[in-house]
VEXSEDREN-999695 format. One record per residue (C-alpha): residue number from 1; x, y, z; residue in one letter. Coordinates in nm, 2 decimals, padded with zeros to 4 digits. Example, Ala and Ser with C-alpha at 12.3 -4.5 7.8 and 13.67 -1.06 7.14 Angstrom:
% residues 2
<1; <01.23; -00.45; 00.78>; "A">
<2; <01.37; -00.11; 00.71>; "S">
***
This chain:
% residues 449
<1; <04.05; 00.92; -03.30>; "M">
<2; <04.00; 00.81; -02.94>; "K">
<3; <03.78; 00.50; -02.87>; "K">
<4; <03.51; 00.49; -02.61>; "I">
<5; <03.29; 00.21; -02.49>; "L">
<6; <02.96; 00.29; -02.32>; "V">
<7; <02.82; 00.01; -02.09>; "I">
<8; <02.47; 00.11; -01.98>; "E">
<9; <02.16; -00.11; -01.95>; "D">
<10; <01.91; 00.17; -01.98>; "D">
<11; <01.85; 00.21; -02.35>; "E">
<12; <01.77; 00.58; -02.33>; "A">
<13; <02.07; 00.67; -02.12>; "L">
<14; <02.29; 00.45; -02.34>; "N">
<15; <02.18; 00.63; -02.65>; "E">
<16; <02.22; 00.97; -02.48>; "Y">
<17; <02.58; 00.90; -02.38>; "A">
<18; <02.67; 00.75; -02.72>; "V">
<19; <02.54; 01.05; -02.91>; "R">
<20; <02.71; 01.30; -02.68>; "A">
<21; <03.04; 01.13; -02.73>; "L">
<22; <03.00; 01.08; -03.10>; "Q">
<23; <02.93; 01.46; -03.13>; "N">
<24; <03.26; 01.52; -02.96>; "A">
<25; <03.43; 01.32; -03.24>; "D">
<26; <03.50; 01.00; -03.05>; "Y">
<27; <03.46; 00.65; -03.20>; "E">
<28; <03.20; 00.49; -02.98>; "V">
<29; <03.09; 00.13; -02.92>; "E">
<30; <02.81; 00.03; -02.68>; "R">
<31; <02.70; -00.26; -02.46>; "A">
<32; <02.38; -00.32; -02.26>; "Y">
<33; <02.50; -00.54; -01.98>; "N">
<34; <02.82; -00.61; -01.79>; "G">
<35; <02.92; -00.94; -01.95>; "Q">
<36; <02.87; -00.79; -02.30>; "E">
<37; <03.08; -00.49; -02.19>; "G">
<38; <03.37; -00.70; -02.07>; "V">
<39; <03.37; -00.90; -02.40>; "E">
<40; <03.36; -00.58; -02.61>; "K">
<41; <03.63; -00.41; -02.41>; "A">
<42; <03.86; -00.70; -02.48>; "D">
<43; <03.80; -00.68; -02.85>; "S">
<44; <03.75; -00.31; -02.90>; "F">
<45; <04.04; -00.20; -02.67>; "K">
<46; <03.88; 00.14; -02.58>; "P">
<47; <04.08; 00.43; -02.45>; "D">
<48; <03.80; 00.50; -02.20>; "L">
<49; <03.50; 00.31; -02.07>; "V">
<50; <03.18; 00.48; -01.94>; "V">
<51; <03.03; 00.23; -01.70>; "L">
<52; <02.70; 00.21; -01.53>; "D">
<53; <02.71; 00.09; -01.17>; "L">
<54; <02.38; -00.09; -01.12>; "M">
<55; <02.32; -00.34; -01.40>; "M">
<56; <02.16; -00.68; -01.42>; "P">
<57; <02.40; -00.98; -01.43>; "G">
<58; <02.74; -00.86; -01.32>; "I">
<59; <02.73; -00.51; -01.18>; "H">
<60; <02.96; -00.22; -01.25>; "G">
<61; <03.21; -00.28; -00.97>; "I">
<62; <03.26; -00.64; -01.10>; "Q">
<63; <03.30; -00.51; -01.45>; "V">
<64; <03.56; -00.26; -01.33>; "C">
<65; <03.76; -00.53; -01.15>; "E">
<66; <03.75; -00.75; -01.46>; "K">
<67; <03.87; -00.47; -01.68>; "L">
<68; <04.15; -00.39; -01.44>; "R">
<69; <04.26; -00.75; -01.43>; "S">
<70; <04.30; -00.75; -01.81>; "N">
<71; <04.66; -00.66; -01.89>; "S">
<72; <04.57; -00.55; -02.25>; "S">
<73; <04.35; -00.28; -02.10>; "L">
<74; <04.62; -00.14; -01.87>; "A">
<75; <04.59; 00.21; -02.02>; "E">
<76; <04.21; 00.22; -02.04>; "T">
<77; <04.04; 00.49; -01.83>; "R">
<78; <03.72; 00.39; -01.65>; "I">
<79; <03.45; 00.65; -01.57>; "L">
<80; <03.17; 00.50; -01.35>; "I">
<81; <02.83; 00.67; -01.38>; "S">
<82; <02.54; 00.62; -01.14>; "S">
<83; <02.24; 00.79; -00.98>; "A">
<84; <02.38; 00.68; -00.65>; "K">
<85; <02.60; 00.95; -00.50>; "G">
<86; <02.69; 00.80; -00.16>; "Y">
<87; <03.05; 00.86; -00.06>; "A">
<88; <03.10; 00.49; 00.00>; "S">
<89; <03.00; 00.40; -00.35>; "D">
<90; <03.24; 00.66; -00.50>; "I">
<91; <03.52; 00.52; -00.27>; "T">
<92; <03.43; 00.17; -00.37>; "G">
<93; <03.45; 00.25; -00.74>; "A">
<94; <03.79; 00.40; -00.70>; "R">
<95; <03.91; 00.10; -00.50>; "E">
<96; <03.79; -00.13; -00.78>; "A">
<97; <04.00; 00.07; -01.03>; "G">
<98; <03.78; 00.34; -01.16>; "A">
<99; <03.95; 00.67; -01.25>; "D">
<100; <03.65; 00.89; -01.18>; "D">
<101; <03.28; 00.90; -01.10>; "Y">
<102; <03.00; 01.09; -01.26>; "L">
<103; <02.66; 01.11; -01.09>; "Q">
<104; <02.34; 01.09; -01.30>; "K">
<105; <02.16; 01.28; -01.44>; "P">
<106; <02.44; 01.47; -01.62>; "Y">
<107; <02.43; 01.71; -01.91>; "K">
<108; <02.60; 01.64; -02.24>; "T">
<109; <02.87; 01.90; -02.17>; "E">
<110; <02.95; 01.75; -01.83>; "E">
<111; <03.01; 01.40; -01.98>; "L">
<112; <03.22; 01.55; -02.27>; "Q">
<113; <03.43; 01.75; -02.02>; "R">
<114; <03.48; 01.47; -01.78>; "K">
<115; <03.58; 01.23; -02.07>; "V">
<116; <03.83; 01.49; -02.22>; "A">
<117; <03.99; 01.55; -01.88>; "D">
<118; <04.04; 01.18; -01.81>; "L">
<119; <04.19; 01.11; -02.15>; "L">
<120; <04.44; 01.39; -02.10>; "E">
<121; <04.53; 01.31; -01.74>; "A">
<122; <04.76; 01.03; -01.62>; "P">
<123; <04.58; 00.71; -01.52>; "Q">
<124; <04.52; 00.70; -01.15>; "T">
<125; <04.44; 00.34; -01.07>; "N">
<126; <04.61; 00.09; -01.30>; "G">
<127; <04.60; -00.28; -01.25>; "M">
<128; <04.45; -00.44; -00.94>; "I">
<129; <04.59; -00.74; -00.77>; "K">
<130; <04.44; -01.08; -00.84>; "D">
<131; <04.19; -01.17; -00.56>; "P">
<132; <04.27; -01.42; -00.30>; "A">
<133; <04.19; -01.77; -00.41>; "P">
<134; <03.86; -01.90; -00.31>; "E">
<135; <03.78; -02.26; -00.21>; "R">
<136; <03.58; -02.45; -00.47>; "A">
<137; <03.21; -02.45; -00.43>; "Q">
<138; <03.11; -02.79; -00.31>; "A">
<139; <02.87; -03.01; -00.51>; "E">
<140; <02.61; -03.06; -00.25>; "L">
<141; <02.30; -03.29; -00.24>; "P">
<142; <02.04; -03.01; -00.20>; "R">
<143; <01.73; -02.86; -00.36>; "T">
<144; <01.80; -02.80; -00.73>; "M">
<145; <01.92; -02.46; -00.84>; "I">
<146; <01.84; -02.39; -01.21>; "I">
<147; <01.82; -02.10; -01.44>; "T">
<148; <01.70; -02.00; -01.79>; "G">
<149; <01.42; -02.18; -01.97>; "E">
<150; <01.41; -02.46; -01.72>; "A">
<151; <01.36; -02.21; -01.44>; "A">
<152; <01.07; -02.04; -01.63>; "E">
<153; <00.91; -02.38; -01.69>; "A">
<154; <00.94; -02.47; -01.32>; "A">
<155; <00.79; -02.13; -01.21>; "T">
<156; <00.50; -02.18; -01.44>; "A">
<157; <00.44; -02.53; -01.30>; "A">
<158; <00.47; -02.41; -00.94>; "A">
<159; <00.24; -02.12; -00.99>; "M">
<160; <-00.04; -02.37; -01.07>; "G">
<161; <00.01; -02.57; -00.75>; "V">
<162; <-00.14; -02.47; -00.42>; "K">
<163; <00.08; -02.52; -00.11>; "K">
<164; <00.12; -02.34; 00.22>; "S">
<165; <00.33; -02.02; 00.20>; "V">
<166; <00.43; -01.86; 00.53>; "K">
<167; <00.65; -01.58; 00.66>; "V">
<168; <00.79; -01.55; 01.01>; "R">
<169; <00.99; -01.26; 01.14>; "F">
<170; <01.29; -01.33; 01.37>; "W">
<171; <01.45; -00.99; 01.35>; "G">
<172; <01.26; -00.67; 01.26>; "T">
<173; <01.51; -00.39; 01.38>; "R">
<174; <01.74; -00.19; 01.16>; "G">
<175; <02.10; -00.06; 01.22>; "S">
<176; <02.16; -00.23; 01.55>; "C">
<177; <01.98; -00.45; 01.81>; "P">
<178; <01.76; -00.27; 02.05>; "A">
<179; <01.66; -00.51; 02.33>; "P">
<180; <01.47; -00.39; 02.63>; "G">
<181; <01.13; -00.32; 02.78>; "P">
<182; <01.04; -00.06; 02.52>; "D">
<183; <01.07; -00.29; 02.22>; "T">
<184; <00.91; -00.62; 02.35>; "V">
<185; <00.62; -00.63; 02.11>; "R">
<186; <00.79; -00.53; 01.79>; "Y">
<187; <01.12; -00.68; 01.88>; "G">
<188; <01.48; -00.58; 01.92>; "G">
<189; <01.67; -00.82; 01.70>; "N">
<190; <01.81; -00.71; 01.36>; "T">
<191; <01.69; -00.83; 01.02>; "S">
<192; <01.61; -01.19; 00.98>; "C">
<193; <01.29; -01.33; 00.80>; "T">
<194; <01.20; -01.69; 00.74>; "E">
<195; <00.99; -01.80; 00.44>; "L">
<196; <00.83; -02.14; 00.40>; "R">
<197; <00.72; -02.25; 00.06>; "F">
<198; <00.57; -02.59; 00.15>; "G">
<199; <00.87; -02.78; 00.28>; "D">
<200; <01.13; -02.54; 00.13>; "I">
<201; <01.30; -02.30; 00.38>; "I">
<202; <01.43; -01.96; 00.27>; "C">
<203; <01.59; -01.72; 00.51>; "I">
<204; <01.64; -01.35; 00.42>; "I">
<205; <01.93; -01.18; 00.60>; "D">
<206; <02.14; -01.29; 00.89>; "C">
<207; <02.09; -01.02; 01.15>; "G">
<208; <02.09; -01.11; 01.52>; "S">
<209; <01.74; -01.27; 01.48>; "G">
<210; <01.92; -01.55; 01.29>; "L">
<211; <02.04; -01.69; 01.63>; "R">
<212; <01.69; -01.75; 01.76>; "E">
<213; <01.58; -01.89; 01.43>; "L">
<214; <01.86; -02.14; 01.45>; "G">
<215; <01.75; -02.25; 01.80>; "I">
<216; <01.40; -02.30; 01.67>; "E">
<217; <01.51; -02.50; 01.37>; "L">
<218; <01.72; -02.73; 01.59>; "M">
<219; <01.41; -02.80; 01.80>; "K">
<220; <01.20; -02.86; 01.49>; "E">
<221; <01.44; -03.09; 01.31>; "F">
<222; <01.59; -03.26; 01.61>; "S">
<223; <01.84; -03.52; 01.48>; "N">
<224; <01.74; -03.47; 01.11>; "Q">
<225; <01.93; -03.28; 00.85>; "A">
<226; <01.83; -02.91; 00.79>; "I">
<227; <01.84; -02.79; 00.43>; "Q">
<228; <01.78; -02.42; 00.37>; "A">
<229; <01.86; -02.13; 00.13>; "H">
<230; <01.99; -01.81; 00.28>; "V">
<231; <01.95; -01.47; 00.09>; "F">
<232; <02.16; -01.17; 00.20>; "V">
<233; <02.05; -00.83; 00.07>; "G">
<234; <02.38; -00.67; 00.16>; "H">
<235; <02.65; -00.73; 00.42>; "T">
<236; <02.63; -00.43; 00.66>; "H">
<237; <02.66; -00.53; 01.02>; "W">
<238; <02.28; -00.55; 01.10>; "D">
<239; <02.23; -00.80; 00.81>; "H">
<240; <02.51; -01.04; 00.89>; "I">
<241; <02.59; -01.01; 01.27>; "Q">
<242; <02.39; -01.33; 01.35>; "G">
<243; <02.57; -01.55; 01.10>; "F">
<244; <02.84; -01.69; 01.35>; "P">
<245; <02.57; -01.76; 01.61>; "F">
<246; <02.35; -01.98; 01.39>; "F">
<247; <02.38; -02.32; 01.55>; "T">
<248; <02.28; -02.53; 01.24>; "P">
<249; <02.60; -02.41; 01.07>; "F">
<250; <02.81; -02.62; 01.32>; "Y">
<251; <02.65; -02.95; 01.24>; "L">
<252; <02.79; -03.16; 00.94>; "P">
<253; <02.46; -03.31; 00.85>; "R">
<254; <02.31; -02.97; 00.75>; "N">
<255; <02.32; -02.82; 00.40>; "N">
<256; <02.29; -02.45; 00.31>; "F">
<257; <02.31; -02.23; 00.00>; "N">
<258; <02.39; -01.87; 00.07>; "L">
<259; <02.29; -01.63; -00.20>; "F">
<260; <02.38; -01.27; -00.28>; "S">
<261; <02.56; -01.06; -00.55>; "V">
<262; <02.94; -01.01; -00.54>; "R">
<263; <03.04; -00.73; -00.32>; "G">
<264; <03.27; -00.44; -00.40>; "A">
<265; <03.63; -00.57; -00.41>; "G">
<266; <03.57; -00.91; -00.26>; "K">
<267; <03.37; -01.23; -00.30>; "S">
<268; <03.06; -01.32; -00.10>; "L">
<269; <03.26; -01.59; 00.08>; "E">
<270; <03.55; -01.35; 00.17>; "R">
<271; <03.31; -01.12; 00.34>; "V">
<272; <03.19; -01.39; 00.58>; "F">
<273; <03.54; -01.53; 00.62>; "R">
<274; <03.66; -01.18; 00.72>; "G">
<275; <03.37; -01.14; 00.97>; "Q">
<276; <03.49; -01.46; 01.14>; "M">
<277; <03.86; -01.37; 01.14>; "A">
<278; <04.04; -01.42; 01.47>; "S">
<279; <04.04; -01.05; 01.55>; "D">
<280; <03.65; -01.06; 01.57>; "Y">
<281; <03.55; -01.41; 01.65>; "F">
<282; <03.71; -01.72; 01.80>; "P">
<283; <03.58; -01.97; 01.53>; "V">
<284; <03.70; -01.93; 01.17>; "P">
<285; <03.46; -01.99; 00.88>; "L">
<286; <03.64; -02.30; 00.77>; "K">
<287; <03.55; -02.46; 01.10>; "S">
<288; <03.18; -02.45; 01.03>; "L">
<289; <03.09; -02.82; 00.98>; "S">
<290; <02.78; -02.78; 00.77>; "A">
<291; <02.79; -02.78; 00.39>; "N">
<292; <02.77; -02.41; 00.30>; "I">
<293; <02.76; -02.32; -00.06>; "N">
<294; <02.82; -01.95; -00.15>; "F">
<295; <02.64; -01.85; -00.47>; "V">
<296; <02.69; -01.51; -00.63>; "E">
<297; <02.37; -01.43; -00.83>; "M">
<298; <02.40; -01.29; -01.18>; "E">
<299; <02.04; -01.36; -01.29>; "A">
<300; <01.71; -01.49; -01.14>; "P">
<301; <01.74; -01.84; -01.01>; "I">
<302; <01.51; -02.13; -00.92>; "Q">
<303; <01.53; -02.31; -00.59>; "V">
<304; <01.31; -02.61; -00.66>; "G">
<305; <00.97; -02.45; -00.74>; "P">
<306; <01.06; -02.11; -00.60>; "V">
<307; <01.17; -01.84; -00.86>; "K">
<308; <01.40; -01.58; -00.69>; "V">
<309; <01.48; -01.25; -00.87>; "S">
<310; <01.67; -00.95; -00.74>; "Y">
<311; <01.67; -00.56; -00.78>; "Q">
<312; <01.95; -00.32; -00.70>; "F">
<313; <01.86; -00.07; -00.43>; "L">
<314; <01.97; 00.28; -00.34>; "N">
<315; <02.19; 00.23; -00.03>; "H">
<316; <02.56; 00.28; 00.03>; "P">
<317; <02.75; -00.01; -00.11>; "G">
<318; <02.61; -00.30; -00.32>; "I">
<319; <02.25; -00.37; -00.19>; "S">
<320; <01.97; -00.57; -00.34>; "I">
<321; <01.61; -00.66; -00.27>; "G">
<322; <01.45; -01.00; -00.35>; "F">
<323; <01.12; -01.13; -00.50>; "R">
<324; <01.01; -01.48; -00.44>; "F">
<325; <00.74; -01.65; -00.65>; "E">
<326; <00.58; -02.00; -00.61>; "A">
<327; <00.25; -02.18; -00.56>; "Y">
<328; <00.05; -01.88; -00.70>; "G">
<329; <00.20; -01.63; -00.44>; "K">
<330; <00.46; -01.36; -00.46>; "S">
<331; <00.67; -01.21; -00.18>; "I">
<332; <00.90; -00.90; -00.23>; "T">
<333; <01.16; -00.79; 00.02>; "Y">
<334; <01.30; -00.44; 00.00>; "I">
<335; <01.53; -00.35; 00.29>; "S">
<336; <01.76; -00.05; 00.32>; "D">
<337; <01.65; 00.17; 00.03>; "H">
<338; <01.63; 00.54; -00.01>; "E">
<339; <01.39; 00.68; -00.27>; "T">
<340; <01.60; 00.81; -00.55>; "F">
<341; <01.39; 01.12; -00.61>; "S">
<342; <01.39; 01.21; -00.24>; "R">
<343; <01.77; 01.19; -00.23>; "L">
<344; <01.86; 01.35; -00.56>; "N">
<345; <01.55; 01.55; -00.65>; "G">
<346; <01.29; 01.47; -00.91>; "K">
<347; <01.41; 01.43; -01.27>; "N">
<348; <01.38; 01.18; -01.55>; "D">
<349; <01.65; 00.96; -01.42>; "V">
<350; <01.54; 00.94; -01.05>; "T">
<351; <01.18; 00.89; -01.14>; "Q">
<352; <01.26; 00.61; -01.38>; "K">
<353; <01.47; 00.44; -01.11>; "Q">
<354; <01.19; 00.48; -00.85>; "D">
<355; <00.95; 00.32; -01.10>; "E">
<356; <01.19; 00.03; -01.15>; "M">
<357; <01.18; -00.05; -00.78>; "V">
<358; <00.79; -00.02; -00.77>; "A">
<359; <00.77; -00.24; -01.08>; "D">
<360; <00.99; -00.50; -00.91>; "F">
<361; <00.73; -00.52; -00.63>; "A">
<362; <00.43; -00.49; -00.87>; "K">
<363; <00.13; -00.70; -00.77>; "G">
<364; <00.31; -00.88; -00.48>; "S">
<365; <00.08; -01.05; -00.24>; "D">
<366; <00.32; -00.94; 00.03>; "L">
<367; <00.57; -00.66; 00.03>; "L">
<368; <00.81; -00.65; 00.33>; "I">
<369; <00.96; -00.30; 00.30>; "C">
<370; <01.21; -00.10; 00.52>; "E">
<371; <01.05; 00.21; 00.67>; "A">
<372; <01.30; 00.36; 00.92>; "Q">
<373; <01.22; 00.73; 00.95>; "Y">
<374; <00.94; 00.97; 00.99>; "D">
<375; <00.95; 01.29; 00.79>; "E">
<376; <01.13; 01.50; 01.06>; "E">
<377; <01.39; 01.23; 01.12>; "E">
<378; <01.46; 01.22; 00.75>; "Y">
<379; <01.56; 01.58; 00.74>; "K">
<380; <01.86; 01.50; 00.96>; "H">
<381; <01.94; 01.15; 00.81>; "K">
<382; <01.90; 01.22; 00.44>; "K">
<383; <02.17; 01.03; 00.25>; "G">
<384; <02.19; 00.75; 00.50>; "W">
<385; <02.02; 00.51; 00.25>; "G">
<386; <01.68; 00.46; 00.42>; "H">
<387; <01.31; 00.54; 00.35>; "S">
<388; <01.04; 00.72; 00.53>; "T">
<389; <00.70; 00.58; 00.62>; "F">
<390; <00.54; 00.81; 00.36>; "R">
<391; <00.78; 00.69; 00.09>; "D">
<392; <00.70; 00.32; 00.16>; "V">
<393; <00.32; 00.38; 00.17>; "I">
<394; <00.35; 00.55; -00.17>; "T">
<395; <00.57; 00.26; -00.30>; "R">
<396; <00.32; 00.00; -00.19>; "G">
<397; <00.02; 00.18; -00.33>; "I">
<398; <00.19; 00.24; -00.66>; "D">
<399; <00.30; -00.12; -00.68>; "A">
<400; <-00.06; -00.24; -00.61>; "K">
<401; <00.05; -00.49; -00.35>; "V">
<402; <-00.20; -00.69; -00.14>; "G">
<403; <-00.03; -00.65; 00.20>; "H">
<404; <00.25; -00.41; 00.30>; "L">
<405; <00.46; -00.49; 00.61>; "V">
<406; <00.67; -00.21; 00.75>; "L">
<407; <01.01; -00.34; 00.85>; "F">
<408; <01.36; -00.25; 00.97>; "H">
<409; <01.23; -00.04; 01.25>; "H">
<410; <01.47; 00.23; 01.38>; "D">
<411; <01.64; 00.14; 01.71>; "P">
<412; <01.49; 00.45; 01.87>; "L">
<413; <01.13; 00.37; 01.78>; "H">
<414; <00.97; 00.22; 02.09>; "T">
<415; <00.66; -00.01; 02.08>; "D">
<416; <00.45; 00.30; 02.17>; "E">
<417; <00.60; 00.50; 01.89>; "M">
<418; <00.55; 00.22; 01.64>; "M">
<419; <00.18; 00.19; 01.73>; "D">
<420; <00.14; 00.56; 01.66>; "A">
<421; <00.33; 00.54; 01.33>; "Y">
<422; <00.12; 00.24; 01.22>; "L">
<423; <-00.20; 00.44; 01.30>; "D">
<424; <-00.08; 00.74; 01.09>; "E">
<425; <00.03; 00.52; 00.80>; "C">
<426; <-00.31; 00.33; 00.80>; "R">
<427; <-00.48; 00.67; 00.78>; "E">
<428; <-00.27; 00.76; 00.47>; "L">
<429; <-00.38; 00.43; 00.31>; "V">
<430; <-00.74; 00.50; 00.39>; "R">
<431; <-00.71; 00.85; 00.24>; "Q">
<432; <-00.57; 00.70; -00.09>; "S">
<433; <-00.87; 00.47; -00.13>; "D">
<434; <-00.63; 00.18; -00.16>; "S">
<435; <-00.74; -00.17; -00.05>; "K">
<436; <-00.39; -00.25; 00.06>; "M">
<437; <-00.35; -00.42; 00.40>; "I">
<438; <-00.09; -00.25; 00.62>; "L">
<439; <00.09; -00.40; 00.92>; "T">
<440; <00.42; -00.36; 01.10>; "A">
<441; <00.65; -00.66; 01.15>; "A">
<442; <00.67; -00.80; 01.50>; "R">
<443; <00.93; -01.04; 01.61>; "E">
<444; <00.81; -01.41; 01.60>; "R">
<445; <00.50; -01.30; 01.42>; "Q">
<446; <00.38; -01.55; 01.15>; "T">
<447; <00.18; -01.45; 00.84>; "L">
<448; <00.02; -01.69; 00.59>; "E">
<449; <00.04; -01.55; 00.24>; "V">
***
């Protein structure tokens, strides 16, 4: 009897897959997260693994890479399953060592047929090479990073303390910079947002706006050391193109933690090292004099009193949003996300995943949310991984947020167009009887939460 391991964090989908495969006379084991799946695969030695892509902890691509690096699983087939159907995700899964890809929702017969075909066919991917060695993460004298029970205790303590919580936008544009006279008010730099929780500095994304933030921090701190925590939602160009131009990275007195999840096929550090390779930039990553600690998140973390959690989003590649909680305030950041039910149609799977995103932002004092297209634009750009204004208004209302900020403006949307879109969106909020405040992010604008 062939053995199959199902690794799926959604209990209902896990049960559905297990039953479907048991009814087809397979011996089936299950796991509910990536780490548990890696451990069970090593002991169970399955003939095939059905693997979810977006899971808490280590995601499906990481699991796939770990399985492929285990020589005792050389003959194991891997079937990745996800509601994400972007071509880049399918390609990324195959490059990580998956034998095939099955998009959710699927019928029992589809899963059974796909599994039977894979077990009969020759394996297509085999073993992957060991990744290039990474430099050891430095032990740096910086704000404490903690997890687990200590993190929960720190969060509870911080929520009872009142300190200033501020947000400042340094880059509000999506896809590519759009400088010029038509974008003066809303801004032309790509994604970069600064959060201040008392004295703690958090920076979200490293688009071209990061350069101007760096100049401002140099003025503010003068000859003093800068300590900050940088969070990168994903590593497409518009979210990292300012990284090499951030002046504080070049001074040895400064300390930074840079957080994200591991990418598809390479570590977080390797992504930035590649960006600064000699073909693209004259200064290599190793020449940055500041202490930069690359941290791949696998669970919520605590930066001093600030709890930071993350949620996988629907965008080509590995992409996450962040939620920050401290001093009785909560800020959620969702950039580059396409509503599941708009892309793949309404069904139990897509509606559940849309609800997960809304639940992640539930009750936020401030939700910064990408809204790149109007309804007509979306008709031509469906599948590009972005939301419409209407989608985001619905998401904010469903999540019962206090203040929704439209963000990641399309490069073609002028100041005049953004004014008109904002008026239309405010009318939608009024019609819903929601009390939610609605604004659109403007470069260098500061909000007190």
